[in-house]
N, C-alpha and C positions, 0 to 999 in steps of 0.2 A: 689733552688728555679727558676723556669723559668722566663726569661725576656720576658715581652710582646713585640711583635712585631707589628708594624702597629698603627692604629688609629681606634678607636671605630666609629661605624656608628653613634651613638648619637653625638659625637663631630663633625663629618662631618656635619651632619644635622644641628646642632646648628649654625655651622659657615655659611653654605649655607642659612639659613633662614634669615640671615641679609640682603641679596639681596631682593629687593621688586620684581623683575622679578621672581627669584626662588620662593620665597613665594607664588606669585600668581599662577604659574604652579603647585607647590606642592600642593597647596589647592584644586586647580581645579581637578587634578588627584585624590587626596583622596576623593573628593566628588562623582566623578565618580565610584570609586572602592566601596565606601560605598553603593551607589545605586545598582551597580550590585550585591553585596552580598545580599542586602535586597530582591531584585527580586528572586534571587536563593532561599533563605530561605522562603519566601512567596509561591513559586511554590512548594518546596519540603513539606512544611506544609500542603498544599491542596492535596498532593498525586498526583500531574500532573507530567508527563514526559516533557521533552522539547518539543516533537513532539505534545503532547496533548495541551500544552499552545500556541504553535505556530499556530495550527490548530484553536484554539479558539480565536486568536487575528488576524487571517488572514496574517500570515507571514509564514517563514519556520524555520524549526528546527535550520538550520545553523545561522540564524539571532539570534535566542534565545541563541544558544551556544556562538556566538561570544560577545553577550551582557553579558551573565553571567561570561564570562572569565575575564572581566574587563580589558583585554589587547588591546583592540581596540582603545582606547584613545579618542573616539568619545562619545559626549553627545548624547544619544537616543532622538528622536524627542518627543515633548509632545504628538502627536497623538499616537505614539507606546507606550508611558507609559500609556496613558489613555486606550488604548485597553487591554494592560496587566492588568491593575488594574481592569478593567471590568470583564475580563476572570477569575480572581482570585477573584472576588467578593469583591474588596476593593476599598477604596476611594484614589484617587490620591491628595495629599496634597502638595501644593507649598507655599513657604512664604519666608520672610526675617527675619534676625535676626541682631542685632547690632553687629558690629565687636568689638572684644576686643582690649582694648587701646594697 
């Protein structure tokens, strides 16, 4: 029987999430990643290439690629999100949710 070496990511994450600062930045990063994923899914479901979407919303393919990668770490502007939504014939929905206790 092999002995496990190291610590699981889940255990590390549980420990790190006890820190309010880490929890804040982790949540922000997760939100940006989810948004980027949803943009990619919406674009692909409409049959748009990154270049076609970029032209439709007045930006460049590299901006769309960087946004979809989710690695940029920056939240896209509401203006850009609105242009993307319009180009994909979608509504941009923003809101607030009650935080979990």
